[in-house]
C-alpha positions as CSV (number, residue, x, y, z in Angstrom):
1,X,-14.3,-17.1,111.8
2,X,-16.0,-14.2,110.0
3,X,-17.7,-11.5,112.0
4,X,-21.4,-11.3,112.7
5,X,-23.1,-8.8,110.3
6,X,-25.6,-6.6,112.2
7,X,-27.9,-4.7,109.8
8,X,-29.1,-1.4,111.4
9,X,-27.5,1.0,113.8
10,X,-30.4,1.8,116.1
11,X,-30.6,1.0,119.7
12,X,-31.2,-2.7,119.1
13,X,-28.4,-3.2,116.5
14,X,-25.9,-1.3,118.5
15,X,-26.8,-3.1,121.7
16,X,-26.5,-6.5,119.9
17,X,-22.9,-5.6,118.6
18,X,-21.9,-4.5,122.1
19,X,-23.3,-7.7,123.6
20,X,-21.5,-9.8,121.0
21,X,-18.3,-8.0,121.8
22,X,-18.8,-8.8,125.6
23,X,-18.9,-12.4,124.5
24,X,-15.7,-12.1,122.5
25,X,-17.5,-12.1,119.0
26,X,-16.5,-9.5,116.4
27,X,-19.3,-7.8,114.4
28,X,-19.9,-5.4,111.6
29,X,-22.7,-2.9,111.9
30,X,-24.2,-1.8,108.5
31,X,-25.6,1.7,109.0
32,X,-27.5,3.1,106.0
33,X,-27.2,6.6,107.5
34,X,-24.3,8.9,108.1
35,X,-23.7,7.7,111.6
36,X,-25.5,10.6,113.3
37,X,-29.0,10.6,114.9
38,X,-31.6,13.4,114.5
39,X,-32.3,15.1,117.9
40,X,-36.0,14.8,118.6
41,X,-36.9,15.5,122.2
42,X,-40.4,14.2,121.6
43,X,-39.0,10.8,120.5
44,X,-38.2,9.1,123.8
45,X,-37.7,5.6,125.1
46,X,-38.6,4.0,128.5
47,X,-36.4,1.2,129.7
48,X,-37.5,-1.2,132.5
49,X,-35.2,-2.4,135.3
50,X,-33.7,-5.3,133.3
51,X,-33.2,-3.4,130.0
52,X,-31.8,-0.3,131.7
53,X,-29.3,-2.6,133.5
54,X,-28.4,-4.2,130.2
55,X,-27.6,-0.9,128.6
56,X,-25.7,0.4,131.6
57,X,-23.7,-2.8,131.6
58,X,-22.7,-2.5,127.9
59,X,-22.2,1.3,127.7
60,X,-21.0,2.0,131.3
61,X,-18.5,4.7,130.5
62,X,-20.8,6.6,128.0
63,X,-24.2,6.2,129.6
64,X,-25.4,8.8,132.0
65,X,-29.0,8.4,133.2
66,X,-28.9,11.0,135.9
67,X,-32.2,12.8,136.3
68,X,-34.2,10.5,134.0
69,X,-35.7,8.2,136.7
70,X,-39.1,9.1,138.1
71,X,-39.8,9.6,141.8
72,X,-43.4,8.3,141.6
73,X,-46.4,7.5,139.6
74,X,-50.0,8.7,139.9
75,X,-53.1,8.0,138.0
76,X,-56.2,10.2,138.0
77,X,-59.8,9.9,136.7
78,X,-61.6,13.1,136.4
79,X,-60.5,14.8,139.6
80,X,-59.9,11.8,141.7
81,X,-56.6,10.2,142.4
82,X,-57.0,6.6,141.7
83,X,-53.5,5.3,142.5
84,X,-50.1,6.6,143.8
85,X,-46.8,4.7,143.8
86,X,-43.4,5.7,145.1
87,X,-40.3,4.4,143.4
88,X,-37.4,3.1,145.4
89,X,-35.5,-0.1,146.2
90,X,-38.6,-2.2,146.4
91,X,-40.2,-0.7,143.2
92,X,-37.5,0.4,140.7
93,X,-38.3,3.4,138.5
94,X,-38.3,3.1,134.7
95,X,-35.6,5.0,132.9
96,X,-36.9,7.7,130.6
97,X,-34.7,9.5,128.0
98,X,-34.7,10.8,124.5
99,X,-33.9,8.1,122.0
100,X,-31.0,10.1,120.4
101,X,-29.4,10.2,123.9
102,X,-29.6,6.5,124.2
103,X,-28.3,5.8,120.7
104,X,-25.5,8.4,121.2
105,X,-24.3,6.6,124.3
106,X,-24.3,3.3,122.5
107,X,-22.4,4.8,119.5
108,X,-19.8,6.1,121.9
109,X,-19.4,2.6,123.5
110,X,-19.2,1.1,120.0
111,X,-16.5,3.6,118.9
112,X,-14.4,2.4,121.8
113,X,-15.0,-1.3,121.2
114,X,-12.2,-2.9,119.0
115,X,-14.5,-5.9,118.1
116,X,-17.1,-3.7,116.5
117,X,-16.8,-2.0,113.1
118,X,-19.5,0.4,111.9
119,X,-19.9,1.0,108.1
120,X,-21.9,4.1,107.4
121,X,-23.8,4.9,104.3
122,X,-24.2,1.2,103.7
123,X,-27.6,0.1,102.6
124,X,-28.1,-3.7,102.3
125,X,-29.5,-5.0,99.0
126,X,-28.7,-8.7,98.9
127,X,-27.8,-11.7,101.0
128,X,-26.3,-15.0,99.9
129,X,-26.1,-18.0,102.2
130,X,-24.1,-21.2,102.0
131,X,-23.1,-23.9,104.5
132,X,-19.9,-22.2,105.7
133,X,-21.3,-18.6,106.1
134,X,-22.9,-15.8,104.1
135,X,-22.2,-12.8,102.0
136,X,-24.1,-9.5,102.1
137,X,-23.9,-6.7,99.5
138,X,-24.5,-3.1,100.3
139,X,-25.1,0.0,98.2
140,X,-23.5,3.3,98.8
141,X,-20.7,5.5,97.5
142,X,-18.8,2.3,96.9
143,X,-20.7,-1.0,96.6
144,X,-19.2,-3.5,99.0
145,X,-19.4,-7.2,99.7
146,X,-19.3,-8.3,103.3
147,X,-18.4,-11.8,104.5
148,X,-20.1,-13.0,107.7
149,X,-20.7,-16.0,109.9
150,X,-24.3,-14.9,110.7
151,X,-26.5,-11.8,109.9
152,X,-29.0,-10.2,112.2
153,X,-31.6,-7.8,110.8
154,X,-32.2,-5.0,113.3
155,X,-33.3,-2.6,110.6
156,X,-36.7,-1.6,111.8
157,X,-40.3,-1.9,110.7
158,X,-39.5,-1.7,107.0
159,X,-36.8,-4.2,107.4
160,X,-34.8,-4.9,104.2
161,X,-33.5,-8.2,105.7
162,X,-37.1,-9.4,106.3
163,X,-38.2,-8.5,102.8
164,X,-35.1,-10.3,101.2
165,X,-36.0,-13.4,103.2
166,X,-39.7,-13.0,102.0
167,X,-40.9,-13.3,105.6
168,X,-44.5,-12.2,106.2
169,X,-45.2,-9.5,108.8
170,X,-49.0,-9.7,109.6
171,X,-50.8,-7.7,112.2
172,X,-52.9,-4.6,112.9
173,X,-52.3,-1.1,111.7
174,X,-52.9,2.1,113.7
175,X,-54.0,0.3,116.9
176,X,-53.5,3.6,118.7
177,X,-52.6,7.2,117.8
178,X,-51.2,9.8,120.2
179,X,-50.4,13.5,119.8
180,X,-47.1,14.1,121.4
181,X,-45.3,17.2,122.7
182,X,-42.0,17.7,124.5
183,X,-41.8,20.8,126.6
184,X,-40.0,22.4,129.5
185,X,-42.3,23.5,132.3
186,X,-43.1,23.1,136.1
187,X,-45.9,20.9,137.0
188,X,-47.5,20.3,140.4
189,X,-46.0,16.8,140.5
190,X,-42.3,17.3,140.0
191,X,-40.5,14.1,139.0
192,X,-43.7,12.1,139.0
193,X,-45.2,10.4,135.9
194,X,-49.0,10.6,135.7
195,X,-51.9,9.1,133.7
196,X,-55.0,11.2,133.6
197,X,-58.2,9.6,132.2
198,X,-61.7,11.2,131.7
199,X,-60.3,14.7,131.7
200,X,-62.5,17.1,133.8
201,X,-61.9,20.0,131.5
202,X,-63.3,20.6,128.0
203,X,-60.8,19.8,125.3
204,X,-60.4,21.4,121.8
205,X,-59.8,19.7,118.6
206,X,-60.1,15.9,118.2
207,X,-61.8,14.6,121.3
208,X,-59.5,12.7,123.7
209,X,-60.0,11.8,127.2
210,X,-56.6,10.5,128.2
211,X,-53.2,12.1,128.6
212,X,-49.9,10.8,130.0
213,X,-47.2,13.1,131.4
214,X,-43.7,11.6,131.8
215,X,-40.8,13.6,133.1
216,X,-37.4,13.7,131.4
217,X,-34.2,15.2,132.7
218,X,-33.6,19.0,133.0
219,X,-37.3,19.9,133.7
220,X,-38.5,18.5,130.3
221,X,-41.8,16.6,130.1
222,X,-43.3,14.4,127.3
223,X,-47.1,14.6,127.1
224,X,-49.1,12.1,125.1
225,X,-52.8,12.7,124.3
226,X,-54.7,9.6,123.1
227,X,-56.5,10.3,119.8
228,X,-59.7,8.7,118.7
229,X,-59.6,6.3,115.8
230,X,-59.8,8.0,112.3
231,X,-59.7,11.5,113.9
232,X,-58.9,14.6,111.9
233,X,-55.4,15.9,111.6
234,X,-53.7,17.4,114.6
235,X,-52.7,20.9,113.4
236,X,-50.1,23.0,115.3
237,X,-52.8,25.3,116.5
238,X,-54.9,22.5,117.9
239,X,-51.9,21.0,119.6
240,X,-50.9,24.2,121.2
241,X,-54.4,24.7,122.4
242,X,-54.4,21.1,123.9
243,X,-51.1,21.9,125.6
244,X,-52.5,25.1,127.2
245,X,-55.7,23.4,128.3
246,X,-53.8,20.5,129.9
247,X,-51.3,22.5,131.7
248,X,-54.0,24.9,133.0
249,X,-56.1,21.9,134.1
250,X,-53.3,20.5,136.1
251,X,-52.2,23.9,137.5
252,X,-55.5,25.2,139.0
253,X,-56.9,27.1,135.9
254,X,-53.9,29.2,134.7
255,X,-51.4,28.0,132.2
256,X,-47.9,28.1,133.6
257,X,-44.9,29.2,131.5
258,X,-43.6,26.6,129.2
259,X,-41.1,26.2,126.3
260,X,-42.3,24.0,123.5
261,X,-39.3,21.8,122.3
262,X,-40.8,19.3,119.8
263,X,-44.1,17.8,118.7
264,X,-45.3,14.9,116.7
265,X,-48.0,12.2,116.2
266,X,-47.1,8.7,117.3
267,X,-49.0,5.8,115.7
268,X,-48.8,2.3,117.2
269,X,-49.0,-0.8,115.0
270,X,-49.1,-4.4,116.2
271,X,-47.2,-6.9,113.9
272,X,-45.3,-10.1,114.4
273,X,-43.0,-11.7,111.8
274,X,-43.9,-15.3,110.9
275,X,-40.2,-16.4,111.2
276,X,-37.3,-14.9,113.1
277,X,-34.7,-17.2,111.6
278,X,-33.8,-18.4,108.1
279,X,-30.5,-20.3,108.1
280,X,-27.8,-18.0,109.3
281,X,-30.0,-14.9,109.2
282,X,-32.1,-13.7,112.2
283,X,-34.5,-10.8,112.9
284,X,-34.6,-8.7,116.1
285,X,-36.4,-5.6,117.4
286,X,-38.9,-3.8,115.1
287,X,-37.9,-6.0,112.2
288,X,-39.4,-8.9,114.0
289,X,-42.2,-7.3,116.0
290,X,-44.1,-4.1,116.6
291,X,-46.1,-3.3,119.7
292,X,-46.7,-0.4,122.0
293,X,-50.4,0.0,122.8
294,X,-51.5,0.7,126.4
295,X,-48.2,2.1,127.5
296,X,-46.1,-0.9,126.6
297,X,-42.6,-0.3,125.1
298,X,-41.4,-2.1,122.0
299,X,-37.8,-1.2,122.5
300,X,-37.8,-3.2,125.7
301,X,-38.6,-6.3,123.8
302,X,-36.0,-5.4,121.1
303,X,-33.2,-5.1,123.7
304,X,-34.3,-8.5,125.2
305,X,-34.1,-10.0,121.7
306,X,-30.5,-8.7,121.5
307,X,-29.6,-10.2,124.9
308,X,-31.2,-13.5,124.2
309,X,-29.5,-13.9,120.7
310,X,-26.1,-12.6,121.5
311,X,-25.0,-15.5,123.8
312,X,-26.4,-18.1,121.6
313,X,-24.6,-16.7,118.5
314,X,-21.5,-16.5,120.6
315,X,-21.6,-20.2,121.6
316,X,-22.1,-21.2,117.9
317,X,-19.3,-18.8,116.8
318,X,-16.8,-20.1,119.4
319,X,-17.7,-23.7,119.5
320,X,-19.3,-24.6,116.2
321,X,-22.9,-25.3,115.1
322,X,-25.5,-25.5,117.9
323,X,-28.7,-25.7,115.8
324,X,-31.1,-26.4,118.7
325,X,-29.6,-23.5,120.6
326,X,-30.0,-21.1,117.7
327,X,-33.5,-22.3,117.0
328,X,-34.5,-21.5,120.6
329,X,-34.1,-17.8,120.0
330,X,-37.2,-17.7,117.9
331,X,-39.1,-20.2,120.1
332,X,-38.4,-18.3,123.3
333,X,-38.6,-14.7,122.1
334,X,-41.5,-15.0,119.6
335,X,-43.6,-16.7,122.2
336,X,-43.0,-14.0,124.7
337,X,-43.9,-11.2,122.3
338,X,-46.9,-13.0,120.9
339,X,-48.2,-13.3,124.5
340,X,-47.7,-9.6,125.0
341,X,-49.6,-8.8,121.8
342,X,-52.4,-11.2,122.9
343,X,-52.6,-9.5,126.3
344,X,-52.9,-6.1,124.7
345,X,-55.5,-7.3,122.1
346,X,-57.6,-8.7,125.0
347,X,-57.3,-5.5,127.0
348,X,-58.0,-3.0,124.2
349,X,-61.7,-3.6,123.8
350,X,-62.1,-3.3,127.6
351,X,-60.1,-0.1,127.9
352,X,-61.1,1.6,124.7
353,X,-64.5,0.1,124.1
354,X,-66.6,3.2,124.8
355,X,-69.3,3.7,127.3
356,X,-71.0,0.3,127.2
357,X,-72.4,-1.6,130.2
358,X,-68.9,-2.3,131.6
359,X,-68.3,1.4,132.3
360,X,-71.1,1.2,134.9
361,X,-69.8,-1.9,136.7
362,X,-68.6,-1.1,140.2
363,X,-64.7,-1.2,140.4
364,X,-64.3,-1.2,136.6
365,X,-62.5,2.1,136.5
366,X,-60.0,0.9,139.1
367,X,-59.5,-2.3,137.2
368,X,-58.8,-0.4,134.0
369,X,-56.3,1.8,135.9
370,X,-54.4,-1.3,137.1
371,X,-54.2,-2.7,133.5
372,X,-52.9,0.7,132.2
373,X,-50.4,1.0,135.0
374,X,-49.1,-2.4,134.3
375,X,-48.4,-1.4,130.7
376,X,-46.8,1.9,131.5
377,X,-44.6,0.6,134.4
378,X,-43.7,-2.8,133.0
379,X,-45.7,-5.1,135.2
380,X,-48.1,-8.0,134.7
381,X,-49.0,-9.6,131.3
382,X,-48.7,-6.3,129.5
383,X,-45.3,-5.4,130.7
384,X,-43.3,-7.7,132.8
385,X,-40.1,-9.3,131.4
386,X,-40.9,-12.6,129.7
387,X,-40.2,-16.0,131.1
388,X,-39.1,-19.0,129.2
389,X,-40.6,-21.7,131.3
390,X,-41.6,-23.7,128.1
391,X,-38.2,-23.3,126.5
392,X,-36.7,-26.2,124.5
393,X,-33.5,-25.4,126.5
394,X,-35.3,-26.4,129.9
395,X,-33.6,-29.4,131.5
396,X,-35.6,-32.5,132.4
397,X,-37.2,-32.4,135.9
398,X,-35.1,-34.1,138.6
399,X,-35.7,-34.9,142.3
400,X,-32.8,-32.7,143.3
401,X,-34.6,-29.5,142.2
402,X,-35.7,-27.2,144.9
403,X,-38.1,-24.3,144.7
404,X,-36.8,-20.7,144.9
405,X,-38.3,-17.2,144.5
406,X,-37.7,-17.4,140.8
407,X,-39.3,-20.0,138.6
408,X,-37.1,-21.8,136.0
409,X,-37.0,-19.8,132.8
410,X,-37.7,-16.5,134.6
411,X,-35.1,-13.7,135.0
412,X,-33.1,-14.0,138.3
413,X,-33.2,-11.4,141.0
414,X,-30.3,-9.0,141.3
415,X,-28.5,-10.0,144.6
416,X,-25.1,-9.3,146.0
417,X,-22.6,-12.1,145.2
418,X,-18.9,-12.7,145.9
419,X,-16.9,-12.9,142.7
420,X,-14.0,-15.3,142.2
421,X,-11.5,-12.5,143.1
422,X,-13.3,-12.1,146.5
423,X,-14.9,-8.7,145.6
424,X,-18.6,-8.1,146.2
425,X,-20.6,-7.4,143.0
426,X,-24.1,-7.5,141.8
427,X,-25.3,-10.7,140.2
428,X,-26.5,-8.7,137.2
429,X,-23.0,-7.3,136.6
430,X,-21.7,-10.8,135.9
431,X,-24.2,-11.5,133.1
432,X,-23.3,-11.4,129.4
433,X,-19.6,-12.4,129.8
434,X,-19.8,-15.5,127.6
435,X,-20.3,-18.0,130.4
436,X,-22.9,-19.7,132.6
437,X,-23.2,-18.7,136.2
438,X,-23.4,-21.1,139.1
439,X,-24.5,-19.4,142.3
440,X,-24.1,-21.2,145.7
441,X,-26.4,-19.9,148.4
442,X,-24.3,-19.9,151.6
443,X,-25.5,-17.9,154.6
444,X,-22.8,-16.2,156.6
445,X,-20.2,-15.9,153.8
446,X,-21.0,-12.2,153.4
447,X,-19.1,-11.4,156.7
448,X,-16.0,-13.4,156.0
449,X,-13.3,-13.0,153.4
450,X,-13.5,-15.5,150.6
451,X,-10.1,-17.0,151.5
452,X,-11.6,-18.2,154.8
453,X,-14.3,-20.4,153.2
454,X,-13.3,-20.9,149.6
455,X,-11.7,-24.3,150.5
456,X,-14.2,-25.3,153.2
457,X,-17.4,-27.2,153.2
458,X,-19.0,-28.0,149.8
459,X,-16.9,-25.4,147.9
460,X,-14.1,-27.8,146.7
461,X,-16.6,-30.3,145.3
462,X,-18.8,-27.6,143.7
463,X,-15.7,-25.9,142.2
464,X,-14.7,-29.3,140.6
465,X,-18.3,-29.8,139.3
466,X,-18.3,-26.3,137.7
467,X,-14.9,-26.9,136.1
468,X,-16.2,-30.1,134.5
469,X,-19.3,-28.4,132.9
470,X,-19.6,-28.6,129.1
471,X,-19.3,-24.8,128.8
472,X,-17.2,-22.3,130.7
473,X,-19.0,-21.2,133.9
474,X,-18.3,-18.8,136.8
475,X,-18.8,-19.9,140.4
476,X,-20.3,-17.1,142.6
477,X,-21.5,-17.2,146.2
478,X,-24.5,-15.4,147.6
479,X,-25.4,-15.0,151.2
480,X,-29.0,-15.2,150.4
481,X,-31.5,-15.4,147.5
482,X,-35.2,-14.9,147.7
483,X,-36.9,-18.2,148.6
484,X,-33.7,-20.2,148.2
485,X,-32.8,-22.7,151.0
486,X,-29.2,-22.7,152.3
487,X,-26.7,-24.6,150.2
488,X,-28.9,-24.6,147.1
489,X,-27.1,-24.1,143.8
490,X,-28.6,-21.9,141.0
491,X,-27.6,-22.4,137.4
492,X,-28.1,-19.1,135.4
493,X,-27.9,-18.5,131.6
494,X,-25.7,-15.7,130.3
495,X,-28.8,-13.6,129.7
496,X,-29.9,-13.8,133.3
497,X,-32.7,-16.5,133.1
498,X,-32.7,-19.3,135.7
499,X,-32.0,-22.7,134.3
500,X,-32.6,-24.7,137.5
501,X,-32.1,-24.6,141.2
502,X,-30.6,-27.8,142.9
503,X,-30.6,-28.8,146.5
504,X,-26.9,-29.1,147.4
505,X,-24.0,-30.1,145.1
506,X,-25.2,-32.4,142.5
507,X,-22.5,-32.8,139.8
508,X,-24.4,-35.1,137.4
509,X,-27.6,-33.1,137.6
510,X,-25.8,-29.8,137.2
511,X,-23.9,-31.1,134.2
512,X,-27.2,-32.3,132.5
513,X,-28.9,-29.0,133.2
514,X,-25.9,-27.1,131.7
515,X,-25.9,-29.2,128.6
516,X,-29.7,-28.8,128.1
517,X,-29.3,-25.0,128.5
518,X,-26.9,-25.2,125.5
519,X,-29.3,-27.1,123.4
520,X,-27.4,-30.3,123.9
521,X,-24.0,-31.2,122.6
522,X,-22.6,-29.3,119.6
523,X,-23.4,-31.0,116.3
524,X,-20.2,-32.4,114.9
525,X,-20.0,-31.5,111.2
526,X,-23.5,-30.0,111.2
527,X,-24.3,-27.1,109.0
528,X,-25.7,-23.9,110.4
529,X,-26.7,-22.4,107.0
530,X,-29.7,-23.6,105.0
531,X,-28.0,-22.9,101.7
532,X,-30.8,-20.4,100.9
533,X,-30.0,-17.5,98.6
534,X,-31.9,-14.1,98.9
535,X,-31.2,-11.1,96.8
């Protein structure tokens, strides 16, 4: 079959191409630029636990996140510390790094991947679809036609793919604006991120009562000052004054030495594409959605798009049309992002609504702090990874189901498992390899070599059931899983979301759940393309 065409060589497009390669699917990445990224220290990204693990898994040899994780989080209101958190095993730290560092690591991984081809200076200008595939044309030094099985637009907010498909992109403009500075200095909270509201010192320039400080590697910090709506321009002089006032306010009145590396103004828009699929063409990342108010991170959702779509495209690429499976990408991902946008829209009037009656309600400031912390740290409705409990891929309820610490449709917990070769690995390391995961919870196996129990108890029967599944699956064994009874069996999708948990070895129920997770049987002779033509 022809490769998948990925339009856009940003973090989402590169991640998607690497994820497809991990599933054994070739791809062509159309990069309208020269293949190099502008180095902007003030343009940074924050990855949560799941998306950081995804990038580390795909770009293991080229990705070095040393020094970019925070030791803690604190929030202040005026001079009062409202909340302090310490990051560790029970509360993983977000990963904070410059976007060009992330993109550079992904580019290195792509360069070493034989299944990925990058075409630089290639700007898409037309797409033609038919039942057997599609053709894309790019402008550049040499106009080129590209033949593909599917095409994914990861080409950002002004997506050419979305415009060629005539897909509407409604939403809100300039939901929030922030003045941004990247600088090297020493602060009283080394390694800790902080949110400071109702600043106790007088500020110059456009009034703003909120600033966020987030450490990067090598003593660099990114500072973001919330700007009021329709405020005047932030001039370099005003920004330097704001930096000095903030550093002095945090350091007891005197401004510590600092080196200013980069500045900018970051404007947050909230938009959601009406459709994410048109025949063989899909949208992902900023081409499909824009969000980012209240500390949330749009890139997180873009990377989750790539993880969700890659394995579904791989099934269709290897096994033939799976229309229900491909349709589920839009159903699952758009619902999650829409929920995130609704949560932000509901919280914005409360958190940014001025000094109305709610500001005098006891405990309101602490409640506001919890909402903002959720957004910044990736918790709650504003930031936690989405769950697909209402997915069309969910199997029918059966009596054999058991409750575990993860609800069906939610991301599984990362526990230690025994791989088929007898080695101990993390469950998350086995994701994205093109197959389903079946995890048996068997207490005591962690202290014995696999050869002692692999042919004992329920293992032979379970191994036979796994071999008979409608899609390739890997059998793993865990000594424990949060909330899971002994001898329960977990079925996990390639993107790490739980399909079901069964009490014991239930071959018929396991088979039915696996088939449901694939959208049902492959459609014999079905057509994946809509025959649409866009140019």
